[in-house]
LODREN-820851 format. One record per residue (C-alpha): residue in three letters; x, z, y. Coordinates in pm, 1 decimal. Layout:
residues N
{voza 'ALA' {X Z Y}}
...
***
This chain:
residues 424
{voza 'MET' {77.2 -1704.7 1713.2}}
{voza 'GLN' {320.3 -1589.8 1985.2}}
{voza 'LYS' {353.1 -1228.4 1835.0}}
{voza 'LEU' {452.3 -1456.6 1514.4}}
{voza 'PHE' {702.5 -1676.2 1654.6}}
{voza 'LEU' {853.3 -1336.2 1877.0}}
{voza 'LEU' {857.4 -1175.2 1558.3}}
{voza 'ILE' {1069.5 -1474.0 1374.7}}
{voza 'ALA' {1316.9 -1532.4 1674.7}}
{voza 'GLY' {1369.9 -1148.1 1727.4}}
{voza 'THR' {1424.5 -1159.6 1335.3}}
{voza 'ILE' {1696.3 -1421.8 1364.1}}
{voza 'ILE' {1859.6 -1283.7 1645.4}}
{voza 'ALA' {1875.2 -926.0 1532.5}}
{voza 'ILE' {2062.3 -1036.5 1175.4}}
{voza 'ALA' {2269.0 -1310.9 1371.1}}
{voza 'ALA' {2428.3 -1042.4 1576.4}}
{voza 'ASN' {2567.8 -897.6 1222.6}}
{voza 'THR' {2746.2 -1213.3 1065.9}}
{voza 'HIS' {3019.4 -1229.6 1298.2}}
{voza 'THR' {3071.9 -1623.2 1218.9}}
{voza 'ALA' {3213.7 -1850.5 1426.4}}
{voza 'ASN' {2968.6 -2157.4 1371.5}}
{voza 'ALA' {2599.5 -2212.0 1314.3}}
{voza 'SER' {2665.5 -2342.2 993.1}}
{voza 'ASP' {2866.5 -2026.4 861.1}}
{voza 'THR' {2574.7 -1826.0 1027.6}}
{voza 'LEU' {2292.2 -2021.4 850.3}}
{voza 'LYS' {2469.5 -1908.9 497.1}}
{voza 'THR' {2483.8 -1582.8 623.3}}
{voza 'LEU' {2124.4 -1549.5 695.3}}
{voza 'LEU' {2051.2 -1692.1 346.9}}
{voza 'ASN' {2250.2 -1533.7 155.7}}
{voza 'THR' {2312.3 -1159.7 336.9}}
{voza 'ASP' {2202.4 -891.4 54.0}}
{voza 'GLY' {2065.8 -689.3 314.5}}
{voza 'ASN' {2282.7 -413.0 376.7}}
{voza 'TYR' {2510.3 -346.0 693.4}}
{voza 'GLU' {2725.2 -27.5 782.3}}
{voza 'ILE' {2619.5 81.8 1126.2}}
{voza 'ILE' {2905.3 406.1 1111.6}}
{voza 'PRO' {3109.8 304.3 805.5}}
{voza 'GLY' {3093.5 629.5 540.6}}
{voza 'PHE' {2816.6 775.6 707.8}}
{voza 'ILE' {2483.3 530.8 888.6}}
{voza 'ASP' {2425.8 262.0 699.6}}
{voza 'THR' {2116.0 -9.8 641.3}}
{voza 'ASN' {1947.1 -118.1 353.8}}
{voza 'ALA' {1657.8 -390.6 402.9}}
{voza 'THR' {1581.8 -443.6 29.8}}
{voza 'LEU' {1486.0 -54.0 -19.0}}
{voza 'SER' {1311.2 -76.4 319.1}}
{voza 'ASN' {1067.9 -312.9 146.5}}
{voza 'LYS' {967.9 -110.6 -120.1}}
{voza 'ILE' {992.4 210.2 69.0}}
{voza 'THR' {721.5 60.7 334.6}}
{voza 'ASP' {512.8 -200.7 161.8}}
{voza 'LEU' {167.2 -110.8 149.7}}
{voza 'GLN' {124.2 -370.2 -139.0}}
{voza 'GLU' {332.6 -264.4 -425.2}}
{voza 'HIS' {474.5 97.8 -539.0}}
{voza 'VAL' {184.5 228.2 -336.0}}
{voza 'THR' {185.2 579.5 -499.0}}
{voza 'ASP' {521.1 642.9 -630.2}}
{voza 'LYS' {771.0 646.6 -335.3}}
{voza 'SER' {945.8 956.8 -412.5}}
{voza 'VAL' {1015.2 809.3 -755.5}}
{voza 'VAL' {1136.4 482.4 -590.6}}
{voza 'MET' {1380.1 686.8 -342.8}}
{voza 'LEU' {1515.3 891.7 -696.1}}
{voza 'LYS' {1521.8 566.0 -877.7}}
{voza 'ALA' {1756.8 422.7 -564.8}}
{voza 'ARG' {1993.1 710.4 -557.4}}
{voza 'GLU' {2043.0 694.5 -938.7}}
{voza 'ASN' {2119.0 294.0 -950.8}}
{voza 'GLY' {2333.8 290.1 -599.1}}
{voza 'ASP' {2133.3 173.1 -357.3}}
{voza 'LEU' {2128.8 505.2 -200.1}}
{voza 'LYS' {2458.4 672.3 -139.4}}
{voza 'PRO' {2523.6 1007.3 -124.2}}
{voza 'TYR' {2582.2 1164.4 255.1}}
{voza 'ARG' {2438.6 904.9 412.7}}
{voza 'LEU' {2170.6 841.1 683.9}}
{voza 'TYR' {1994.1 492.5 633.2}}
{voza 'LEU' {1797.8 381.1 950.6}}
{voza 'GLY' {1542.7 83.2 877.7}}
{voza 'ALA' {1209.0 -65.0 1012.2}}
{voza 'ARG' {951.0 -310.8 884.0}}
{voza 'ILE' {728.1 -547.2 1077.3}}
{voza 'VAL' {409.9 -725.5 897.8}}
{voza 'GLY' {252.8 -985.0 1119.4}}
{voza 'THR' {-67.6 -1199.4 1074.3}}
{voza 'TYR' {-208.1 -1502.4 1198.9}}
{voza 'ILE' {-585.3 -1476.5 1061.1}}
{voza 'ALA' {-863.6 -1717.6 1087.6}}
{voza 'GLU' {-1229.4 -1592.0 939.4}}
{voza 'ARG' {-1568.2 -1772.7 908.6}}
{voza 'THR' {-1876.5 -1560.6 786.1}}
{voza 'ASN' {-2213.9 -1678.1 689.7}}
{voza 'THR' {-2376.3 -1356.8 887.7}}
{voza 'ALA' {-2277.5 -1305.1 1215.5}}
{voza 'GLY' {-2072.3 -1021.2 1252.3}}
{voza 'LYS' {-2015.1 -894.7 888.9}}
{voza 'PHE' {-1703.5 -986.5 792.2}}
{voza 'PRO' {-1592.8 -766.7 429.9}}
{voza 'ILE' {-1243.1 -877.7 419.4}}
{voza 'LEU' {-1063.1 -581.2 328.1}}
{voza 'SER' {-702.9 -440.1 482.3}}
{voza 'ARG' {-871.2 -490.9 885.6}}
{voza 'LEU' {-988.4 -221.2 1065.7}}
{voza 'PRO' {-1366.6 -307.8 1179.5}}
{voza 'PRO' {-1286.4 -313.7 1572.7}}
{voza 'THR' {-1090.1 -653.3 1446.2}}
{voza 'HIS' {-1345.4 -885.2 1407.5}}
{voza 'THR' {-1574.2 -1029.0 1649.4}}
{voza 'LYS' {-1959.3 -1033.7 1652.1}}
{voza 'GLY' {-2006.6 -1358.3 1609.7}}
{voza 'THR' {-1992.9 -1566.9 1244.5}}
{voza 'SER' {-1589.2 -1741.3 1343.3}}
{voza 'ASP' {-1259.1 -1595.0 1464.1}}
{voza 'THR' {-886.9 -1620.0 1509.9}}
{voza 'TYR' {-656.0 -1423.5 1626.9}}
{voza 'SER' {-302.7 -1250.7 1550.8}}
{voza 'VAL' {-226.6 -933.7 1498.8}}
{voza 'ILE' {91.1 -672.6 1416.3}}
{voza 'ASN' {-45.2 -501.4 1092.5}}
{voza 'ASP' {169.6 -255.0 1116.0}}
{voza 'PHE' {547.5 -129.5 1233.6}}
{voza 'THR' {748.3 145.1 1046.0}}
{voza 'PRO' {1058.6 271.2 1149.7}}
{voza 'HIS' {1218.1 492.6 926.3}}
{voza 'ALA' {1501.0 711.4 814.6}}
{voza 'ILE' {1599.7 871.1 462.4}}
{voza 'ALA' {1908.2 1117.2 463.3}}
{voza 'THR' {2097.8 1157.5 114.8}}
{voza 'LEU' {2248.6 1527.3 19.6}}
{voza 'PRO' {2326.8 1686.5 -349.5}}
{voza 'TRP' {2007.6 1723.7 -498.9}}
{voza 'VAL' {1801.4 1651.5 -169.7}}
{voza 'THR' {1645.0 1350.1 -25.7}}
{voza 'LEU' {1460.0 1343.3 313.2}}
{voza 'PHE' {1251.1 1140.0 425.3}}
{voza 'ALA' {1025.7 1047.1 758.3}}
{voza 'GLN' {854.6 724.5 878.8}}
{voza 'GLY' {673.2 660.3 1166.4}}
{voza 'GLU' {418.8 369.2 1198.4}}
{voza 'TYR' {237.2 233.1 1506.3}}
{voza 'THR' {-93.1 8.9 1471.2}}
{voza 'GLU' {-224.1 -227.6 1724.4}}
{voza 'LEU' {-586.1 -109.0 1639.4}}
{voza 'ALA' {-712.1 258.3 1610.4}}
{voza 'TYR' {-1007.0 460.6 1567.1}}
{voza 'THR' {-1151.6 657.5 1844.3}}
{voza 'GLY' {-933.9 982.7 1879.2}}
{voza 'GLN' {-642.9 807.7 1649.4}}
{voza 'ASP' {-290.2 757.8 1814.5}}
{voza 'ARG' {-158.7 405.5 1769.3}}
{voza 'TRP' {180.1 559.6 1710.9}}
{voza 'LYS' {191.2 842.8 1441.0}}
{voza 'LEU' {434.6 1052.3 1211.2}}
{voza 'ARG' {287.6 871.4 900.2}}
{voza 'LYS' {495.2 1042.8 606.6}}
{voza 'TYR' {771.6 1268.3 630.1}}
{voza 'GLY' {934.5 1529.1 331.5}}
{voza 'VAL' {1192.3 1653.5 99.7}}
{voza 'THR' {1228.7 1560.9 -239.3}}
{voza 'ILE' {1471.9 1746.3 -466.2}}
{voza 'GLY' {1594.6 1637.0 -785.4}}
{voza 'ASP' {1898.7 1397.7 -919.6}}
{voza 'LEU' {1762.2 1179.4 -1188.1}}
{voza 'ASP' {2108.5 1118.4 -1329.2}}
{voza 'LYS' {2162.2 1485.6 -1407.1}}
{voza 'PHE' {1788.9 1594.4 -1477.4}}
{voza 'PRO' {1423.3 1424.1 -1514.4}}
{voza 'LEU' {1265.2 1665.0 -1360.7}}
{voza 'TYR' {1199.0 1657.1 -998.3}}
{voza 'ALA' {991.5 1815.7 -647.0}}
{voza 'ALA' {876.6 1691.0 -339.7}}
{voza 'ILE' {719.4 1845.8 -73.3}}
{voza 'ALA' {571.8 1593.8 153.2}}
{voza 'LYS' {289.9 1409.9 375.8}}
{voza 'LYS' {238.0 1071.2 173.7}}
{voza 'SER' {55.1 914.8 -58.0}}
{voza 'VAL' {-84.4 1078.1 -337.4}}
{voza 'ASN' {64.6 1017.8 -678.9}}
{voza 'PHE' {-231.7 904.3 -826.5}}
{voza 'GLY' {-328.6 542.2 -961.5}}
{voza 'ASN' {-139.2 233.6 -879.8}}
{voza 'PHE' {-329.7 12.5 -667.2}}
{voza 'SER' {-91.1 -235.5 -623.6}}
{voza 'SER' {-211.0 -594.9 -499.7}}
{voza 'TYR' {-26.5 -868.7 -569.4}}
{voza 'GLY' {-125.2 -1063.4 -287.7}}
{voza 'PRO' {119.0 -1052.5 44.6}}
{voza 'PHE' {-113.5 -924.5 241.4}}
{voza 'THR' {-456.1 -833.7 175.7}}
{voza 'HIS' {-529.9 -507.1 -56.8}}
{voza 'THR' {-794.4 -503.5 -354.6}}
{voza 'HIS' {-1100.0 -321.3 -355.9}}
{voza 'SER' {-915.0 -19.2 -614.6}}
{voza 'ALA' {-717.1 79.6 -299.1}}
{voza 'HIS' {-974.9 21.7 -42.7}}
{voza 'TYR' {-1189.5 269.8 -229.9}}
{voza 'PHE' {-978.8 508.3 -453.1}}
{voza 'TRP' {-619.6 491.9 -222.9}}
{voza 'ALA' {-555.5 868.7 -124.5}}
{voza 'GLN' {-339.9 980.7 162.8}}
{voza 'THR' {-231.0 1338.6 302.9}}
{voza 'ASP' {-253.6 1422.6 688.3}}
{voza 'GLU' {-63.3 1708.8 575.5}}
{voza 'PRO' {206.6 1788.5 331.6}}
{voza 'LEU' {108.1 1800.9 -55.1}}
{voza 'LEU' {340.2 1972.0 -312.4}}
{voza 'GLU' {431.4 1720.3 -616.2}}
{voza 'VAL' {621.3 1786.2 -919.0}}
{voza 'GLY' {721.7 1507.3 -1190.5}}
{voza 'TYR' {891.9 1381.0 -1449.7}}
{voza 'ALA' {1099.5 1064.0 -1446.9}}
{voza 'LYS' {1310.9 930.2 -1745.4}}
{voza 'ASP' {1337.8 618.0 -1995.3}}
{voza 'GLY' {1018.2 459.5 -1880.7}}
{voza 'THR' {817.3 748.5 -1868.1}}
{voza 'MET' {664.0 924.2 -1516.0}}
{voza 'LEU' {429.1 1230.7 -1514.1}}
{voza 'ALA' {332.4 1396.9 -1150.9}}
{voza 'ALA' {124.3 1677.8 -1079.0}}
{voza 'SER' {46.7 1695.6 -693.6}}
{voza 'LEU' {-142.9 2035.7 -513.7}}
{voza 'ILE' {-304.4 1930.8 -227.9}}
{voza 'LYS' {-443.3 2127.4 72.3}}
{voza 'ASN' {-831.3 2142.9 97.1}}
{voza 'ASP' {-857.3 1905.2 405.4}}
{voza 'ARG' {-1008.1 1563.4 518.2}}
{voza 'GLY' {-672.2 1338.2 424.0}}
{voza 'LEU' {-677.6 1011.8 504.2}}
{voza 'ARG' {-857.1 674.5 320.2}}
{voza 'VAL' {-1049.9 852.7 -3.0}}
{voza 'LEU' {-937.3 1185.2 1.5}}
{voza 'ASN' {-1152.7 1523.8 80.8}}
{voza 'SER' {-1266.9 1836.2 -45.4}}
{voza 'PRO' {-1596.1 2037.0 -13.2}}
{voza 'LYS' {-1473.5 2304.1 215.3}}
{voza 'ASN' {-1210.1 2199.1 424.0}}
{voza 'ASP' {-1056.1 2585.9 428.6}}
{voza 'ASP' {-709.1 2539.2 437.6}}
{voza 'LYS' {-678.6 2639.4 68.7}}
{voza 'TYR' {-498.8 2432.0 -207.3}}
{voza 'GLU' {-757.0 2399.4 -491.5}}
{voza 'ASN' {-751.2 2013.1 -497.1}}
{voza 'PHE' {-502.4 1815.0 -727.7}}
{voza 'ALA' {-394.4 1517.1 -874.8}}
{voza 'LEU' {-258.9 1407.9 -1222.9}}
{voza 'ASN' {-109.0 1054.4 -1294.1}}
{voza 'ALA' {97.1 959.9 -1558.8}}
{voza 'SER' {272.9 604.1 -1672.0}}
{voza 'HIS' {497.1 476.3 -1910.1}}
{voza 'ARG' {644.0 141.2 -1957.4}}
{voza 'ILE' {727.2 -13.1 -2303.7}}
{voza 'GLU' {1024.4 -226.3 -2287.7}}
{voza 'PHE' {1013.5 -521.2 -2558.0}}
{voza 'ASN' {1337.0 -708.2 -2488.0}}
{voza 'ASP' {1462.2 -776.5 -2110.0}}
{voza 'ASP' {1196.5 -1043.7 -2056.6}}
{voza 'TYR' {859.9 -875.2 -2171.7}}
{voza 'ASN' {760.9 -488.3 -2104.9}}
{voza 'VAL' {410.5 -324.4 -2047.1}}
{voza 'LYS' {288.8 -53.7 -1839.1}}
{voza 'ILE' {21.0 195.5 -1906.4}}
{voza 'GLY' {-92.8 432.8 -1652.0}}
{voza 'ALA' {-411.6 691.4 -1597.0}}
{voza 'GLY' {-480.3 958.4 -1328.6}}
{voza 'PHE' {-748.5 1183.4 -1212.6}}
{voza 'LEU' {-800.1 1343.8 -851.2}}
{voza 'ARG' {-1023.0 1639.6 -770.1}}
{voza 'GLY' {-1184.5 1594.4 -468.7}}
{voza 'THR' {-1272.9 1265.2 -305.6}}
{voza 'ILE' {-1493.4 1154.6 2.7}}
{voza 'TYR' {-1779.6 1052.4 -264.3}}
{voza 'ASP' {-1906.3 1397.9 -243.6}}
{voza 'SER' {-2202.9 1389.8 -3.0}}
{voza 'SER' {-2517.9 1189.5 134.4}}
{voza 'ILE' {-2296.1 1079.8 415.9}}
{voza 'ALA' {-1957.9 933.9 379.0}}
{voza 'HIS' {-1648.5 1140.3 553.9}}
{voza 'HIS' {-1531.7 821.0 719.6}}
{voza 'PRO' {-1432.9 859.4 1004.3}}
{voza 'PRO' {-1350.1 1242.0 918.0}}
{voza 'THR' {-1554.7 1407.4 1158.7}}
{voza 'THR' {-1865.7 1269.5 968.7}}
{voza 'GLY' {-2063.2 1436.4 684.2}}
{voza 'THR' {-2284.8 1692.3 560.7}}
{voza 'ASN' {-2291.3 2019.4 380.9}}
{voza 'ASP' {-2377.1 1928.0 58.8}}
{voza 'ARG' {-2073.1 1862.6 -20.0}}
{voza 'SER' {-1950.4 1948.7 -376.3}}
{voza 'TRP' {-1648.4 1830.2 -579.1}}
{voza 'ASN' {-1622.7 1457.0 -694.2}}
{voza 'GLY' {-1334.7 1353.8 -869.7}}
{voza 'ALA' {-1226.6 1033.7 -957.3}}
{voza 'VAL' {-1045.0 897.4 -1296.0}}
{voza 'ASN' {-804.5 592.1 -1330.0}}
{voza 'ALA' {-647.8 391.4 -1605.1}}
{voza 'ASN' {-428.2 67.5 -1537.0}}
{voza 'ILE' {-210.8 -190.9 -1754.3}}
{voza 'GLU' {45.6 -426.7 -1590.0}}
{voza 'ALA' {229.4 -652.4 -1834.8}}
{voza 'LYS' {556.8 -876.6 -1752.3}}
{voza 'LEU' {606.8 -1145.8 -1964.8}}
{voza 'ASN' {923.9 -1367.6 -1834.7}}
{voza 'LYS' {793.6 -1507.0 -1492.5}}
{voza 'PHE' {441.5 -1384.1 -1503.4}}
{voza 'ASP' {300.3 -1052.2 -1419.2}}
{voza 'VAL' {-29.7 -931.2 -1473.9}}
{voza 'MET' {-255.9 -642.4 -1404.6}}
{voza 'ALA' {-591.0 -460.5 -1466.5}}
{voza 'GLU' {-691.4 -133.8 -1320.3}}
{voza 'TYR' {-1007.2 78.9 -1286.2}}
{voza 'THR' {-1117.9 340.8 -1131.2}}
{voza 'GLN' {-1448.2 543.5 -1084.4}}
{voza 'THR' {-1547.8 871.0 -954.2}}
{voza 'VAL' {-1670.1 1142.0 -1192.5}}
{voza 'GLU' {-2041.5 1239.8 -1058.1}}
{voza 'ASP' {-2276.5 1030.8 -849.8}}
{voza 'TRP' {-2222.3 987.9 -483.4}}
{voza 'PRO' {-2541.0 1095.9 -329.0}}
{voza 'ALA' {-2509.9 839.5 -35.4}}
{voza 'THR' {-2613.4 598.4 -301.7}}
{voza 'ASP' {-2739.6 828.5 -620.8}}
{voza 'SER' {-2472.6 640.8 -837.6}}
{voza 'HIS' {-2124.3 645.3 -948.3}}
{voza 'VAL' {-1872.9 452.3 -747.8}}
{voza 'SER' {-1595.0 229.0 -913.1}}
{voza 'ALA' {-1380.5 -42.3 -857.3}}
{voza 'LEU' {-1200.5 -273.2 -1085.9}}
{voza 'THR' {-896.4 -495.7 -984.6}}
{voza 'LEU' {-794.1 -797.4 -1235.7}}
{voza 'GLN' {-448.1 -964.5 -1097.2}}
{voza 'GLY' {-203.2 -1246.3 -1219.3}}
{voza 'ARG' {151.6 -1334.5 -1049.2}}
{voza 'TYR' {370.0 -1581.8 -1104.2}}
{voza 'ASN' {773.8 -1560.9 -1021.1}}
{voza 'ASP' {955.5 -1932.2 -920.1}}
{voza 'THR' {1152.8 -2067.1 -645.2}}
{voza 'ILE' {1118.8 -2302.9 -373.4}}
{voza 'LEU' {1463.9 -2437.3 -263.0}}
{voza 'HIS' {1612.1 -2186.7 -456.4}}
{voza 'LEU' {1398.7 -1912.6 -258.4}}
{voza 'PRO' {1205.6 -1652.4 -447.4}}
{voza 'THR' {851.3 -1731.4 -420.9}}
{voza 'LYS' {543.6 -1576.8 -592.2}}
{voza 'TYR' {220.6 -1716.4 -640.1}}
{voza 'SER' {-39.2 -1460.7 -690.7}}
{voza 'LEU' {-437.5 -1489.9 -773.6}}
{voza 'SER' {-602.8 -1128.8 -788.0}}
{voza 'TYR' {-1015.1 -1022.0 -800.3}}
{voza 'SER' {-1148.1 -761.8 -711.2}}
{voza 'GLN' {-1513.7 -560.9 -730.3}}
{voza 'GLY' {-1631.9 -222.3 -586.8}}
{voza 'ILE' {-1986.3 -107.2 -717.4}}
{voza 'GLN' {-2160.5 224.8 -567.5}}
{voza 'GLY' {-2527.4 124.6 -684.7}}
{voza 'ASP' {-2758.8 -50.2 -935.1}}
{voza 'SER' {-2762.3 -383.6 -977.9}}
{voza 'ASP' {-3077.8 -478.9 -809.6}}
{voza 'GLU' {-3008.5 -278.6 -486.2}}
{voza 'GLU' {-2862.8 -412.0 -154.0}}
{voza 'TRP' {-2532.9 -193.9 -169.3}}
{voza 'PHE' {-2510.0 -279.6 -535.4}}
{voza 'ASP' {-2150.1 -434.4 -438.1}}
{voza 'MET' {-1866.8 -597.7 -277.2}}
{voza 'GLN' {-1618.7 -900.0 -458.9}}
{voza 'GLN' {-1311.7 -1039.1 -341.9}}
{voza 'GLY' {-1109.9 -1317.1 -436.6}}
{voza 'VAL' {-717.3 -1410.7 -301.7}}
{voza 'ALA' {-518.0 -1634.4 -384.4}}
{voza 'GLY' {-127.5 -1609.3 -238.1}}
{voza 'VAL' {205.1 -1734.1 -206.6}}
{voza 'GLU' {468.6 -1545.0 -27.5}}
{voza 'ILE' {847.9 -1674.3 -11.1}}
{voza 'THR' {1188.7 -1442.5 28.2}}
{voza 'ILE' {1412.9 -1604.6 267.4}}
{voza 'ASN' {1653.1 -1331.0 257.6}}
{voza 'PRO' {1594.0 -945.1 228.6}}
{voza 'HIS' {1512.4 -927.2 593.3}}
{voza 'LEU' {1265.2 -1192.9 598.3}}
{voza 'SER' {959.3 -1324.1 391.4}}
{voza 'ILE' {693.3 -1563.6 482.1}}
{voza 'GLY' {345.3 -1521.3 292.0}}
{voza 'ALA' {-19.5 -1705.5 304.6}}
{voza 'GLU' {-324.7 -1607.8 181.6}}
{voza 'TYR' {-690.4 -1752.9 112.4}}
{voza 'VAL' {-920.6 -1473.9 63.0}}
{voza 'ALA' {-1314.7 -1518.6 -63.4}}
{voza 'SER' {-1545.3 -1254.6 11.5}}
{voza 'ALA' {-1931.5 -1175.9 -111.4}}
{voza 'GLY' {-2129.3 -868.0 -33.5}}
{voza 'PHE' {-2123.0 -621.3 303.4}}
{voza 'VAL' {-2092.4 -275.5 209.3}}
{voza 'PRO' {-2017.5 -66.8 499.7}}
{voza 'LEU' {-1897.6 294.5 289.8}}
{voza 'ILE' {-1998.6 524.4 638.5}}
{voza 'VAL' {-2380.4 398.0 547.7}}
{voza 'PRO' {-2410.8 195.0 286.4}}
{voza 'LYS' {-2776.9 195.5 218.4}}
{voza 'LEU' {-2844.7 120.7 576.1}}
{voza 'ALA' {-2601.7 -137.9 668.5}}
{voza 'ALA' {-2559.2 -305.4 310.8}}
{voza 'ASP' {-2641.0 -693.6 297.7}}
{voza 'ASN' {-2546.0 -871.2 -24.5}}
{voza 'GLY' {-2612.7 -1212.1 93.1}}
{voza 'VAL' {-2283.8 -1221.1 302.7}}
{voza 'VAL' {-2042.3 -1465.0 205.9}}
{voza 'SER' {-1695.8 -1506.4 420.4}}
{voza 'HIS' {-1377.6 -1701.5 383.5}}
{voza 'THR' {-1043.2 -1610.3 539.5}}
{voza 'GLY' {-708.8 -1778.1 566.8}}
{voza 'ILE' {-408.7 -1555.7 661.4}}
{voza 'VAL' {-56.4 -1688.9 733.2}}
{voza 'GLY' {222.4 -1402.0 811.3}}
{voza 'LEU' {548.9 -1265.2 785.3}}
{voza 'LYS' {725.9 -970.2 704.2}}
{voza 'ILE' {1061.2 -892.2 861.1}}
{voza 'SER' {1299.1 -578.5 714.0}}
{voza 'PHE' {1594.1 -370.3 808.5}}
***
C-alpha cells in the first residue's frame, strides 16, 4: 500500500510544480482541469498525458499503436517537428483467495507473484513505461522502455520494450509503413476492466522481440494491416516452427467502423496470424522449452464492438487453425464485455463488466477451460491520474506450459484489486 501512496503523492507534486499558481485553491482547480499538455522547451519538447495513456495502455488500443500515432498527427495532438516525452505508471494493491492452495488463475499476473497458500495480499508496480515520440515530415519515431517488478529467470526488469519508425501522413495519403518492435496488428484484444486483461489477450496477444514490417491503410473508418514477422520465438503467443531468422511468419488484420450518427457506431474486425506457440506437444512458454515436432499452427480472429450513446459492448473470438499437439484439441478464447460511461462529481467514470473463457480441450477433460468474470470501475481525475477497482472471479486452472499435467478444473478464486494509473 505504501507504493500506491508514494505514486499518488509523486503525481500531485509533479503536476503542481507545473501549475505556477499562487494558492492552494487555484492549484486544486488546475489539477482537476489541466489538459495534460506542457511545453518543456516551447516549440521543441512537449508532453501530452492523454496521448501517453493511449500509447502505453495495455487494456485498449492493444494492437494498433502505429495507427494511434498517425491519427494523433492527423488531428493535431502530435505537432510537427516536436519531441514528446512521457511516462506512465500503473500500480495496484491486490487481495486474492483461492479454494486450492497455490493455484491462482487470475490473469495479468506473473506466477511468482502468488503465494503458496490459499490467500494473499500485496502491492505491485504493474509497469513503468517511459517513452518518447519524435515527429518529422512523414516520419514518426517512437521508443518505449518498460520496468516490471517481477520477471522470469534470465529476463531483465528493465528493457527497451517497443521502438520503431512509422512512415505516413494520413492528411495526405491513407497508406503507411512501419518497421518496429511492437504488438502485432492482429485481433483487437481490448479489455474493458481497469487492470485485468481477458482470456482473448492472454491466449492470443502477439508481440515481437525483434522488428517486424507492417504496411497498412487507414481512412474513413477502415483499417487494413499486413505484417511480415521474423521466424523467431517472440513474446506471448508469437512463434514459428523453425526459428531460423527467415521472414515467413505473417499477420493480416482488418476492421471497418460504420458510423450511424454521433452517438452510434459499430466496428467489425477480423484477422489471421500464421505462427503461434500452439504448434508443439510442449508449449514454448517460457521460450527455451519445446520439442522438434513443430509445424505451423495459425490463429483466426473475429471481433465486433458497438458504441451507443454512453454504452459500449464488445465480443471477440479467436481460435487456432489446427489442434494443439499438447492437448489434441483446438485452442480458442471468447470475450464478451460491456461498459457504461458516466460521471461521478463531474469526473469521467467507466463501469465495466467482462466475461472471458479460454478452451484447450474436450468438455470432459481436466484441462478443458478457464473462465473469468470482472466487474470494474475507473474514475479519471484528470489526464494525469485515474483510479480504479476490480472484483475478479476465476474458475479453472490450466497453465499453458504443461496443461495436461498441471490442470485442475476445480479451482475457484476471488480477487479484489484497487489501483491507479499515472501519466505524463
